[in-house]
C-alpha positions in Angstrom: -48.7 15.1 -11.8 -47.0 15.5 -8.5 -44.2 18.0 -8.4 -40.7 17.5 -7.0 -40.1 19.3 -3.7 -36.8 21.2 -3.3 -34.6 18.7 -5.2 -31.1 19.8 -6.1 -30.3 18.9 -9.7 -27.3 19.9 -11.7 -28.1 22.8 -14.0 -26.2 21.2 -16.9 -26.6 17.4 -16.8 -28.4 15.0 -14.5 -25.8 13.3 -12.4 -26.4 9.5 -12.2 -25.2 7.1 -9.6 -25.3 3.4 -10.5 -26.4 1.0 -7.7 -25.3 -2.5 -8.7 -22.5 -3.3 -11.1 -23.9 -6.0 -13.3 -24.5 -6.4 -17.1 -27.7 -4.4 -17.2 -25.9 -1.5 -15.4 -23.2 -1.7 -18.1 -25.9 -1.2 -20.8 -27.5 1.6 -19.0 -24.2 3.5 -18.5 -23.5 3.2 -22.2 -27.0 4.6 -22.8 -26.5 7.6 -20.5 -23.2 8.4 -22.1 -24.7 8.3 -25.6 -27.4 10.8 -24.7 -27.2 14.5 -24.0 -29.0 14.9 -20.7 -26.9 13.0 -18.1 -23.6 11.9 -16.9 -22.6 8.9 -14.7 -20.6 10.3 -11.8 -20.6 7.4 -9.3 -21.1 3.6 -9.0 -21.7 1.6 -5.9 -21.2 -2.1 -5.5 -20.9 -4.6 -2.6 -17.1 -4.4 -2.8 -14.8 -1.5 -3.6 -12.8 -3.7 -6.0 -15.9 -4.5 -8.1 -17.0 -0.9 -8.1 -13.6 0.3 -9.3 -13.5 -2.4 -12.0 -16.9 -1.3 -13.3 -16.0 2.4 -13.1 -12.7 2.4 -14.8 -13.7 1.6 -18.4 -16.4 4.3 -18.4 -14.3 6.9 -16.7 -16.6 7.1 -13.8 -15.0 9.3 -11.2 -16.4 7.9 -7.9 -16.4 4.2 -6.9 -18.1 3.2 -3.6 -17.6 -0.1 -1.8 -21.2 -0.2 -0.5 -24.6 1.1 -1.5 -25.1 3.4 1.5 -22.0 5.3 0.6 -23.3 5.8 -2.9 -26.6 7.2 -1.5 -24.6 9.6 0.7 -22.7 11.0 -2.2 -23.7 14.7 -2.5 -22.5 14.7 -6.2 -25.3 12.3 -7.2 -28.8 13.5 -8.3 -30.4 10.2 -9.2 -29.9 6.5 -8.5 -30.3 3.8 -11.1 -31.0 0.6 -9.2 -29.7 -2.5 -11.1 -29.7 -5.1 -8.4 -31.8 -8.3 -8.5 -35.4 -7.4 -7.9 -35.8 -8.7 -4.4 -33.3 -6.0 -3.3 -35.2 -3.2 -5.1 -37.5 -2.2 -2.2 -34.7 -1.7 0.3 -32.6 0.5 -1.8 -35.4 2.4 -3.5 -36.7 3.4 -0.1 -33.3 4.3 1.2 -32.6 6.3 -1.9 -35.8 8.2 -1.5 -35.0 9.0 2.2 -31.6 10.2 1.0 -33.4 12.7 -1.4 -32.2 10.9 -4.6 -34.4 10.5 -7.6 -34.8 6.9 -8.7 -34.9 4.8 -11.8 -35.4 1.2 -10.8 -34.9 -1.8 -13.1 -37.9 -4.0 -14.0 -39.6 -5.8 -12.5 -40.1 -3.1 -9.9 -40.2 -5.7 -7.0 -41.6 -9.1 -6.2 -45.2 -8.0 -5.7 -47.6 -5.1 -5.5 -47.1 -4.6 -1.7 -43.4 -4.0 -2.2 -44.0 -1.6 -5.1 -46.5 0.3 -3.0 -44.0 0.8 -0.3 -41.4 2.1 -2.8 -43.8 4.5 -4.5 -45.1 5.8 -1.2 -41.5 6.5 -0.1 -40.9 8.5 -3.3 -44.1 10.4 -2.9 -43.4 11.2 0.8 -39.8 12.5 0.1 -40.7 14.4 -3.1 -38.4 12.5 -5.5 -38.9 11.2 -9.0 -39.5 7.5 -9.4 -39.8 5.3 -12.5 -39.7 1.6 -13.3 -37.2 1.0 -16.1 -39.1 -0.7 -18.9 -36.7 0.8 -21.5 -38.8 -0.2 -24.5 -41.5 2.1 -23.3 -39.2 5.0 -24.0 -38.2 4.1 -27.5 -39.7 6.1 -30.4 -41.2 2.8 -31.8 -43.4 2.5 -28.7 -44.4 6.1 -28.9 -45.4 5.6 -32.5 -47.4 2.5 -31.7 -49.2 4.2 -28.9 -50.1 7.1 -31.3 -51.4 4.6 -33.9 -53.5 2.7 -31.4 -55.0 5.9 -30.0 -56.0 6.8 -33.6 -57.9 3.5 -34.2 -55.7 2.5 -37.2 -57.1 -1.0 -37.3 -60.5 -0.3 -35.8 -61.7 -1.9 -32.6 -59.0 -4.0 -31.1 -60.2 -7.5 -30.2 -57.2 -9.7 -29.5 -53.4 -9.4 -28.7 -50.7 -12.0 -28.8 -47.4 -11.0 -27.1 -44.4 -13.2 -26.2 -40.9 -13.0 -24.9 -38.7 -16.0 -24.4 -35.2 -17.3 -24.8 -33.5 -20.6 -24.3 -31.3 -20.5 -21.2 -29.6 -23.5 -19.6 -30.9 -24.6 -16.2 -28.8 -23.6 -13.2 -30.7 -23.6 -9.9 -28.3 -21.1 -8.4 -28.5 -18.6 -11.2 -30.6 -15.5 -10.9 -33.1 -16.9 -13.5 -34.0 -20.0 -11.4 -33.1 -19.0 -7.8 -36.3 -18.7 -5.7 -34.7 -16.3 -3.2 -33.6 -14.0 -6.1 -37.1 -13.9 -7.6 -36.3 -16.1 -10.5 -38.6 -17.4 -13.2 -39.8 -16.4 -16.6 -42.8 -14.3 -15.6 -40.7 -11.9 -13.6 -37.7 -11.8 -15.9 -39.4 -11.5 -19.3 -43.1 -12.1 -18.9 -43.6 -8.7 -17.4 -42.8 -7.2 -20.8 -45.8 -8.7 -22.7 -48.0 -7.9 -19.7 -46.9 -4.3 -19.8 -47.4 -4.1 -23.6 -50.9 -5.5 -23.5 -51.9 -3.2 -20.7 -50.6 -0.3 -22.6 -52.6 -1.3 -25.7 -55.7 -1.8 -23.7 -55.4 1.7 -22.2 -54.7 3.3 -25.6 -58.0 1.9 -26.8 -59.8 4.1 -24.3 -57.4 7.1 -24.6 -55.5 6.2 -21.5 -51.9 5.3 -20.7 -52.8 1.8 -19.5 -55.6 -0.4 -18.3 -55.7 -3.3 -15.9 -57.2 -6.7 -16.7 -60.4 -7.7 -14.9 -59.2 -11.3 -14.9 -55.9 -13.2 -15.3 -55.9 -16.9 -16.0 -52.2 -18.0 -15.6 -50.4 -21.3 -16.0 -46.8 -22.3 -15.8 -44.2 -25.1 -15.9 -42.3 -25.1 -12.6 -38.7 -26.3 -12.1 -37.5 -27.8 -8.8 -36.7 -24.4 -7.2 -40.4 -23.5 -7.5 -40.1 -20.9 -10.2 -41.6 -21.0 -13.7 -39.5 -21.9 -16.7 -42.2 -21.4 -19.2 -45.6 -19.7 -18.6 -48.7 -18.4 -20.4 -51.7 -16.4 -19.4 -54.9 -15.0 -20.8 -55.9 -11.4 -19.8 -59.4 -10.1 -20.1 -60.1 -6.3 -20.0 -63.4 -4.6 -19.2 -63.5 -3.1 -22.7 -63.8 -6.6 -24.2 -60.1 -7.0 -25.2 -58.6 -10.5 -24.8 -54.8 -10.8 -24.6 -52.6 -13.9 -24.5 -49.1 -13.6 -23.2 -46.3 -16.1 -22.9 -42.8 -16.2 -21.7 -39.9 -18.6 -21.2 -36.3 -18.8 -20.0 -35.8 -22.2 -21.5 -37.3 -21.8 -25.0 -36.9 -19.2 -27.7 -40.3 -17.8 -28.6 -41.2 -15.6 -31.6 -40.8 -12.5 -29.4 -43.2 -10.3 -31.2 -46.6 -8.6 -30.7 -49.6 -9.0 -32.9 -52.6 -6.8 -32.4 -55.8 -7.9 -34.1 -58.6 -5.4 -34.8 -61.9 -5.3 -36.6 -60.2 -3.6 -39.6 -56.8 -5.3 -39.8 -53.9 -6.2 -37.6 -50.6 -4.6 -36.5 -47.4 -6.7 -36.2 -44.5 -5.4 -34.2 -41.6 -7.8 -35.1 -39.2 -6.4 -32.5 -41.3 -5.0 -29.6 -38.8 -5.2 -26.8 -35.8 -3.4 -28.5 -33.4 -4.9 -26.0 -30.1 -4.5 -27.8 -27.7 -3.3 -25.1 -24.9 -2.0 -27.5 -26.4 -1.0 -30.8 -29.2 1.4 -31.9 -32.3 -0.4 -33.1 -34.6 1.3 -35.5 -38.3 0.5 -35.1 -40.6 -1.3 -37.5 -44.4 -1.5 -37.3 -46.4 -3.5 -39.9 -50.0 -2.6 -40.6 -51.9 -5.5 -42.4 -55.1 -4.0 -43.8 -57.3 -4.6 -46.8 -54.9 -7.2 -48.2 -52.0 -4.8 -48.1 -49.0 -4.4 -45.8 -47.7 -1.0 -44.8 -44.3 -1.0 -43.3 -43.7 2.0 -41.0 -40.1 2.5 -40.1 -39.2 4.4 -37.0 -35.7 5.9 -37.0 -33.5 5.5 -33.9 -29.9 6.6 -33.3 -29.4 5.1 -29.8 -30.4 2.2 -27.7 -33.6 2.0 -25.7 -31.5 2.6 -22.5 -30.3 5.9 -23.9 -33.8 7.1 -24.7 -34.9 6.0 -21.3 -32.3 8.1 -19.5 -33.4 11.1 -21.5 -37.1 10.6 -20.7 -36.2 10.6 -17.0 -34.1 13.7 -17.3 -36.7 15.6 -19.1 -39.4 14.6 -16.6 -37.2 15.8 -13.7 -36.4 19.0 -15.4 -40.2 19.6 -15.8 -40.6 19.1 -12.0 -42.4 15.8 -12.2 -42.3 12.9 -9.8 -43.6 10.5 -12.5 -43.8 10.2 -16.3 -46.6 10.3 -18.9 -47.5 7.4 -21.1 -46.1 5.4 -22.8 -43.3 5.4 -20.2 -44.2 3.8 -16.9 -46.3 6.0 -14.5 -46.8 4.9 -10.9 -50.3 3.5 -11.6 -49.0 1.6 -14.6 -46.2 0.1 -12.5 -48.6 -1.0 -9.7 -51.0 -2.5 -12.2 -48.3 -4.3 -14.0 -46.8 -6.0 -10.9 -50.3 -6.9 -9.8 -51.0 -8.6 -13.1 -47.7 -10.5 -12.9 -48.5 -11.5 -9.4 -51.8 -12.9 -10.4 -50.1 -14.8 -13.3 -47.6 -16.2 -10.8 -50.5 -17.3 -8.5 -52.1 -19.2 -11.3 -48.8 -20.8 -12.1 -48.2 -21.7 -8.4 -45.0 -19.6 -8.0 -44.4 -18.4 -4.4 -41.2 -16.7 -3.3 -39.7 -17.4 0.1 -39.6 -13.6 0.8 -43.4 -13.5 0.4 -44.1 -15.9 3.3 -44.3 -15.0 7.0 -41.4 -17.3 7.7 -39.3 -15.8 4.9 -39.9 -12.3 6.1 -39.7 -12.9 9.8 -39.4 -9.8 11.9 -38.2 -7.6 9.0 -40.3 -5.3 6.9 -40.4 -5.6 3.1 -37.4 -3.3 3.0 -35.6 -5.8 5.3 -35.5 -3.3 8.2 -36.9 -3.8 11.7 -40.2 -2.0 12.4 -39.3 1.4 13.9 -41.7 4.1 15.0 -41.4 7.1 12.8 -40.1 10.4 14.3 -43.0 12.2 12.6 -45.8 9.9 13.8 -48.8 12.0 14.8 -51.0 9.3 16.3 -53.2 10.2 19.2 -54.3 7.7 21.9 -57.2 7.0 24.1 -58.0 4.7 27.0 -60.8 2.2 27.7 -61.5 1.1 31.2 -60.3 -2.4 31.8 -57.4 -2.3 29.2 -54.0 -1.4 30.5 -52.8 0.0 27.2 -53.0 3.2 25.3 -55.1 2.6 22.2 -54.5 4.5 19.0 -57.5 6.7 18.3 -57.5 5.4 14.7 -58.0 1.7 14.3 -56.8 -0.3 11.3 -59.6 -2.3 9.8 -58.4 -5.8 8.8 -60.9 -6.4 6.0 -59.2 -5.2 2.8 -56.0 -7.2 2.7 -55.7 -9.8 -0.1 -52.4 -11.5 0.6 -49.8 -11.8 3.4 -47.5 -9.4 1.6 -50.2 -6.8 1.2 -51.3 -7.2 4.9 -47.7 -7.1 6.2 -46.9 -3.9 4.3 -50.0 -2.1 5.5 -49.6 -3.4 9.1 -45.9 -2.6 9.3 -46.5 0.9 8.1 -49.4 1.3 10.6 -47.2 0.3 13.5 -44.4 2.7 12.3 -46.9 5.6 12.2 -48.0 4.9 15.8 -51.1 2.9 15.1 -51.4 -0.1 17.5 -55.1 -1.1 17.3 -56.5 -3.6 14.8 -60.1 -4.5 14.1 -61.2 -7.8 12.5 -64.0 -10.3 12.6 -64.8 -14.0 12.4 -66.9 -13.3 9.3 -64.4 -11.4 7.1 -63.4 -13.4 4.0 -64.1 -16.7 5.7 -61.3 -16.1 8.2 -58.6 -14.9 5.8 -58.3 -11.5 7.5 -57.8 -13.1 10.9 -55.2 -15.5 9.6 -53.3 -12.8 7.9 -53.3 -10.7 11.1 -52.2 -13.7 13.1 -49.4 -14.6 10.7 -48.1 -11.0 10.9 -48.3 -10.8 14.7 -46.3 -14.0 15.0 -43.7 -13.2 12.3 -43.1 -9.7 13.6 -43.2 -10.6 17.3 -45.4 -7.6 18.2 -48.4 -9.2 19.9 -47.8 -7.4 23.2 -47.5 -4.0 21.5 -51.0 -4.1 19.9 -54.6 -4.0 20.8 -56.9 -6.4 19.1 -60.6 -5.7 18.6 -62.2 -9.0 17.6 -65.8 -9.4 16.5 -68.1 -12.4 16.3 -71.8 -13.3 16.4 -72.8 -12.2 12.9 -76.2 -13.4 11.7 -77.2 -16.2 11.3 -74.9 -17.1 14.2 -75.8 -14.3 16.5 -76.7 -16.4 19.6 -74.7 -17.4 22.7 -73.8 -20.9 21.6 -72.1 -19.6 18.4 -70.2 -16.9 20.2 -68.0 -19.2 22.2 -67.3 -21.4 19.2 -66.5 -18.5 16.9 -64.2 -16.9 19.5 -62.1 -20.0 19.8 -61.9 -20.3 16.0 -60.9 -16.6 15.7 -58.2 -16.9 18.3 -56.9 -20.1 16.7 -56.7 -18.2 13.3 -55.0 -15.2 14.9 -52.6 -17.5 16.9 -53.5 -15.6 20.1 -55.0 -16.7 23.4 -56.9 -13.4 24.2 -58.3 -10.3 22.6 -58.3 -7.0 24.5 -61.7 -6.1 23.1 -64.5 -8.4 21.9 -67.6 -7.1 20.2 -70.8 -8.8 19.1 -71.1 -8.0 15.4 -74.9 -7.8 15.6 -77.7 -8.0 18.1 -80.4 -10.6 18.2 -83.6 -9.3 19.7 -84.9 -12.9 20.2 -82.2 -13.6 22.7 -82.6 -12.0 26.2 -79.7 -9.7 26.9 -78.8 -11.6 30.0 -77.8 -14.7 28.0 -75.3 -12.6 26.0 -73.9 -11.1 29.2 -73.5 -14.5 30.8 -71.6 -16.1 28.0 -69.3 -13.1 27.5 -68.5 -13.2 31.2 -67.6 -16.8 30.9 -65.0 -15.9 28.3 -63.7 -13.0 30.5 -63.3 -15.5 33.3 -61.4 -17.9 31.0 -59.0 -15.1 30.1 -59.9 -15.1 26.4 -61.3 -11.5 26.3 -61.0 -8.3 28.3 -63.6 -5.7 27.6 -66.7 -6.6 25.6 -69.4 -4.7 23.8 -71.8 -4.6 20.8 -71.7 -3.4 17.3 -75.1 -2.3 15.8 -76.7 -2.6 19.1 -79.4 -0.1 20.1 -78.6 2.1 23.1 -81.7 0.7 24.8 -80.5 -2.9 24.5 -77.0 -1.9 25.7 -78.6 -0.2 28.7 -80.7 -3.3 29.4 -77.6 -5.5 29.2 -75.7 -3.3 31.7 -78.6 -3.2 34.1 -78.7 -7.0 34.0 -74.9 -7.1 34.6 -75.1 -4.7 37.5 -77.9 -6.5 39.2 -76.1 -9.9 38.9 -72.6 -8.7 39.8 -71.2 -9.2 36.4 -69.2 -7.3 33.8 -71.3 -5.3 31.4 -70.8 -3.8 28.0 -67.7 -1.6 28.2 -67.6 -0.3 24.6 -69.9 0.2 21.6 -69.1 0.0 17.9 -71.8 1.7 16.0 -71.5 3.8 12.9 -70.7 7.4 13.7 -69.9 9.9 10.9 -70.5 13.4 9.7 -72.9 11.9 7.1 -75.9 10.3 8.7 -76.6 6.8 7.4 -79.8 7.2 5.5 -80.4 3.5 4.8 -78.5 0.6 6.4 -75.2 -0.3 4.7 -76.0 -3.9 5.6 -79.1 -5.5 7.3 -79.1 -4.8 11.0 -76.8 -1.8 10.9 -77.3 1.1 13.3 -75.8 4.5 13.7 -75.4 7.0 16.6 -74.7 10.0 14.4 -77.8 11.9 15.3 -77.5 14.5 18.1 -79.8 12.6 20.6 -77.8 9.4 20.3 -74.5 11.2 20.7 -75.7 13.0 23.9 -77.0 9.7 25.2 -73.8 7.7 24.7 -71.9 10.6 26.3 -74.1 10.2 29.4 -73.6 6.4 29.4 -69.8 6.9 29.4 -69.2 4.4 26.7 -66.3 4.7 24.2 -67.4 4.1 20.6 -65.4 2.5 17.9 -67.0 4.0 14.8 -67.1 1.9 11.7 -67.4 3.7 8.3 -66.1 6.7 10.3 -65.5 8.6 7.0 -68.9 7.6 5.5 -67.2 5.2 3.1 -65.8 8.0 0.9 -68.8 10.3 0.9 -66.5 13.3 1.5 -64.1 12.5 -1.3 -64.2 14.6 -4.5 -67.1 13.7 -6.8 -65.1 11.6 -9.3 -63.7 9.4 -6.5 -67.1 9.2 -4.6 -68.9 7.8 -7.6 -66.2 5.2 -8.2 -67.2 3.6 -4.9 -70.5 2.6 -6.4 -74.0 4.1 -6.6 -75.4 1.7 -4.1 -72.8 2.9 -1.5 -73.4 6.5 -2.5 -77.1 6.1 -2.0 -76.7 5.0 1.6 -75.4 8.5 2.5 -76.7 10.9 0.0 -79.5 13.3 0.9 -80.0 17.1 1.3 -78.8 17.3 4.9 -75.7 15.3 4.2 -74.9 17.3 1.1 -75.0 20.4 3.3 -72.7 18.8 5.8 -70.3 17.9 3.1 -70.3 21.4 1.8 -69.5 22.7 5.3 -66.7 20.1 5.6 -65.3 21.5 2.4 -65.4 25.0 3.8 -63.7 24.0 7.0 -61.1 22.0 5.1 -60.1 25.1 3.2 -59.7 26.9 6.5 -57.4 24.2 7.9 -55.6 23.4 4.7 -56.6 19.7 4.8 -58.9 17.5 2.8 -62.7 17.3 3.5 -62.3 13.7 4.4 -59.9 14.8 7.1 -62.6 17.1 8.5 -65.0 14.1 8.5 -62.6 12.0 10.4 -61.7 14.7 12.9 -65.5 15.2 13.5 -65.5 11.6 14.8 -62.3 11.9 16.8 -63.3 15.1 18.5 -66.6 14.1 20.1 -67.3 14.8 23.7 -67.1 11.1 24.6 -64.2 8.7 24.0 -64.4 8.2 20.2 -62.2 6.0 18.0 -62.3 5.8 14.2 -62.1 2.5 12.3 -60.5 3.1 8.9 -60.0 0.5 6.1 -57.1 1.6 3.9 -56.3 -0.5 0.9 -53.0 1.2 0.3 -50.4 3.0 2.4 -51.3 6.2 0.5 -54.9 5.9 1.8 -53.5 5.5 5.3 -51.3 8.6 4.9 -54.1 10.7 3.6 -56.3 9.8 6.6 -53.7 10.8 9.3 -53.9 14.6 9.0 -57.2 14.4 10.8 -55.3 13.6 14.0 -53.7 17.1 14.0 -57.1 18.8 14.1 -58.7 19.8 17.4 -62.2 20.8 16.3 -64.1 23.0 18.8 -67.6 22.2 20.2 -68.9 25.1 18.1 -67.3 23.6 14.9 -68.7 20.2 15.7 -72.2 21.6 16.1 -71.9 23.7 13.0 -70.7 20.8 10.9 -73.7 18.8 11.9 -76.5 21.5 12.1 -75.2 24.4 10.2 -76.2 28.0 11.2 -79.4 27.0 13.0 
């Protein structure tokens, strides 16, 4: 568990501030007041009148007429966010920046990207953060989790879980309004998803598990949200779960768990009564008999939830243990719901480039952070500083995912982006282009575009692919263009000629090669000089502290060895190193192996193991991670060296950046590579 950093919490009771004065907030305040660990001291609403009207019946002393005033209240330790879910990211991030702990109503946000931003803000500011699935805090759920972990019904094979009610259709209501994140999946479907994922995790002694596939369907209304929906989830342990939800039909609202030795029925799994305590009941059907296990409860789920939060904070934790919602559980749950929505065809306006416009997922403009530690380099022929770390556009799955990563990158001082015609059939280029246009930041960034990947590594394909790439990215030029591979059957002059044609047309600035031998680069530049043309101005070969033992992909080359590094220094070429951190080779063992044995085998060998050990020793000296040492090794070469990184999350970006604060000496660089020779 992460620990809270320097948070001020009342020694007697946790002091709650309520952000949003709706019906769910009413239920939560009653829950806090019925417990022993907290007190509600303030409420914030969009008008002072509404805040006062909410506060008066509960005897809440402070009423604020806007949310920012609530966050500025020094008498508040923790914020309960009870707004519609599209507003959650903005106020969770602001609460974290204000140093307030956070309990945020479910669903956490519209999608994984927003949840990622929220959690990273909590992590960065050292505050507690939890998604408010109140049933996960009820004694019934704890008992069920205990029983499942004990294999009461043998191997679990199948789950059925539903949550639905019959509501009247109103396109302007929260339940059906697209801009408010309406629909059954988000309002109630997230409950069955969270339950099935908890059960799947309990089977393997874990708090949760994520499905390997989600087959979702839904009936959409005219606003584009789902009224009724169902999905089949498959887990890698063989479990199959079927979930269903509705906001227009009353479902049986129970969970049935089928195992090899019987079944468990939970008649009232969601325990959603907002006013009265609900005792739990779990039925075990086994051997022709039914055992009814009653679970006493003297308060509502909301009251138990408030106490779970208070106890976690008192213990110095930033997140909770199962069965309550940990950060990983929250991210997995919203990802599963997002896949269910995709199958049903539900897209929210705020998830589109047009809907987001120039604002980030927190509805704020992109602003460079005061603590940004990015370093910059220069490439001859480009009149821009270039961030020494370059964001690889090859891991983004959706526009929301890409936008969250790219926004954060720009705010942290990164301005360089690497992509290629090949990646995901053009998806990565399209996502980058949509973001550039929506945010209006094209002039602020440097684009490194690649083309000419086999079998299309020939001059005729290069021009065609370049035009396609720029059409996808909605741009008319790229600052740097790199050939993804070399083709020894093509004379170097033919490549130089066609690239010069594109320079003359204004489509590219500087060009170079990736996975080109230094001999071929030298030949190309000799041809260019002889014929009065522009030559290769950059290289993009693998360079890392771990030498690539076998090619990651066919045709890949590295310049990690001492001879190559000395030669590229003499050539005066900047290198943009792909797999600059050896694809996780310097991570702790349990994380290294998760990346796959095939990948691990590319790097593993006696010399690289010794280099990794030396990286661990130097990391301890500088109080950073070994992977930061590996990245700094690339950045601190004696020639202009840039590192391509491919983060899949903001946290991966954050954990890479400490490398920028390291200035390794020539002696340290030599020692890391050669040891005490």
